C-alpha positions in Angstrom: 3.4 -85.9 5.3 3.2 -83.5 2.4 6.0 -83.7 -0.2 7.2 -80.7 -2.2 9.1 -80.6 -5.5 10.7 -77.4 -6.8 11.5 -76.7 -10.4 12.1 -73.8 -12.8 15.6 -72.7 -11.8 18.4 -72.1 -14.3 21.1 -69.8 -15.4 20.1 -66.2 -16.4 21.8 -62.9 -17.0 21.4 -60.0 -14.6 18.1 -58.3 -15.3 16.5 -61.4 -16.5 13.5 -63.4 -15.2 12.6 -66.9 -14.0 9.5 -68.5 -12.7 9.9 -71.1 -10.0 7.2 -73.8 -9.4 6.6 -75.9 -6.3 4.3 -78.9 -6.6 2.7 -80.3 -3.4 1.7 -83.9 -3.0 -1.2 -83.0 -0.8 -3.8 -80.3 0.0 -1.9 -77.2 1.1 -4.9 -74.9 0.6 -5.1 -73.6 4.1 -1.4 -73.5 4.9 0.9 -70.5 4.7 3.7 -71.4 2.2 7.1 -69.9 1.8 9.9 -69.7 -0.7 13.4 -69.8 0.9 16.9 -69.6 -0.5 20.3 -70.6 0.5 23.5 -69.2 -1.0 26.9 -70.8 -0.5 28.2 -70.0 2.9 25.0 -68.4 4.0 22.1 -69.6 6.1 18.8 -70.4 4.5 16.5 -67.4 4.5 12.9 -66.7 3.8 12.3 -64.9 0.6 8.5 -64.7 0.4 5.4 -66.1 2.0 1.7 -66.4 1.1 -1.2 -67.3 3.4 -4.0 -69.6 2.4 -6.0 -66.4 1.7 -3.4 -64.9 -0.6 -1.8 -62.4 1.7 1.8 -62.0 0.8 5.0 -60.9 2.5 8.5 -60.4 1.1 12.1 -60.0 2.3 13.2 -56.4 1.8 15.9 -57.6 -0.6 13.4 -58.9 -3.1 10.4 -56.6 -2.6 9.2 -55.2 -5.9 11.1 -57.8 -7.9 9.7 -61.1 -6.8 6.1 -62.2 -6.7 4.7 -65.2 -4.9 1.4 -66.8 -5.9 -0.5 -70.0 -5.5 -3.0 -72.3 -7.1 -5.2 -74.7 -5.1 -6.0 -77.1 -7.9 -3.4 -78.4 -8.6 -1.6 -77.6 -5.4 1.1 -75.3 -6.6 3.1 -72.4 -5.3 5.0 -70.1 -7.7 7.7 -67.5 -7.4 8.2 -65.1 -10.2 11.7 -63.6 -10.2 12.2 -60.4 -12.1 15.1 -58.0 -12.4 17.5 -60.7 -11.1 20.8 -59.7 -9.6 23.9 -61.8 -9.1 23.3 -61.7 -5.3 20.0 -63.7 -6.0 22.1 -66.7 -6.9 21.1 -69.5 -4.5 19.3 -72.8 -4.2 15.6 -72.0 -3.8 13.3 -74.1 -1.8 9.6 -74.1 -0.9 8.2 -75.2 2.5 5.5 -74.3 4.8 5.9 -71.2 6.9 7.2 -71.7 9.5 9.2 -74.4 7.8 8.9 -78.1 8.7 12.3 -79.9 8.8 11.0 -83.1 7.2 9.5 -81.3 4.3 12.6 -79.8 2.7 13.0 -80.9 -0.9 16.0 -80.8 -3.2 15.5 -77.2 -4.2 16.1 -75.6 -7.6 19.3 -73.8 -8.4 19.1 -70.2 -9.6 22.3 -68.7 -11.0 22.5 -65.1 -12.1 25.5 -64.0 -14.1 26.7 -60.4 -14.2 
């Protein structure tokens, strides 16, 4: 069972940037991976996804501001967050797409102040 560990979150002012990282314990080269987020009181939602071949897809709310990417050695998935807004405040998680329930990690908190 692959394990995923997210990092890179923090507190940033509106308009700022962050880069989130997701380290995988195993070979995820051929898997479609996603970044998800969950704000207080909201359900977890898909933010961005990337196939093994590098094809990307984004939620409308982040299109043009966030960029998902991946490296295969080491097995990493990244999410570049630019032009951050207070409504981007959430805990961000990586997982496969579709997600596997046993793979959820602790996530990384992103807080955007106005």
